[in-house]
C-alpha positions, 0 to 999 in steps of 0.5 A: 331060933329056927322054924321048918319051912316046907314048899310043896309043888305038883312036881313034890317036895321043893324046900324042907329045910330050918329057916330063920325068917321067911317073906311072902306076899299074903293077901293082905300084904308082905309078911315076915315069918319068924319062929313062934308067929301065930297059927295062920292060913292065907293066900299067897300071891305071885311074887319072889319070897326070901327065906333065910337060914343060919348061913345062906338068904334064898330067893324064889319066884313064886306063883301062886298057893297058900301058906300055912303055919302050925305054931304047935309044930313050928313048920310054915307050909307053902303049897304052890302051883310052882316054884323057881329058883333063879338058875331055872329061869329062861329070863328071855322067854319069860320077858317075852311071855310078860310082853305077850300077856301085856298086850292080851290084856290090853284087848282083853274084854271079859273080867275073867280073861283080864284076871287070869291074864293079870295073875299071869303077869305077876308070875311073870314079873316075880320071876324078871325080880329075881335077875336082880337078887342074888339067889343064894348068898352067904350071911 
């Protein structure tokens, strides 16, 4: 039992494979998607997302995006600003960006600036979280 997971960014198609399970952070909280999930469109928030194929489990950091599940075609499509596998992340740089964004947030006054900084913080924290996850492991 599987469905097609397709993930695209402005750089092109990043993921296109059959998966058994997908976990993403939507606007109402964490969603776990299996085959035959109801059709759905939702906003996604920055997080370390997880998906499983028959042989492997994968962890990927994602910025904000949109998830569309089409039950008719058995497809889950993620349209994201960016997706990062564990080996693509410079953790020293991410730590510096995170620290800088937190400092800027402490002094930010405008609501729009605070919202933008909170999003940047969430994105960097999702990347940092990947350090503690296997990235890809055989199941």
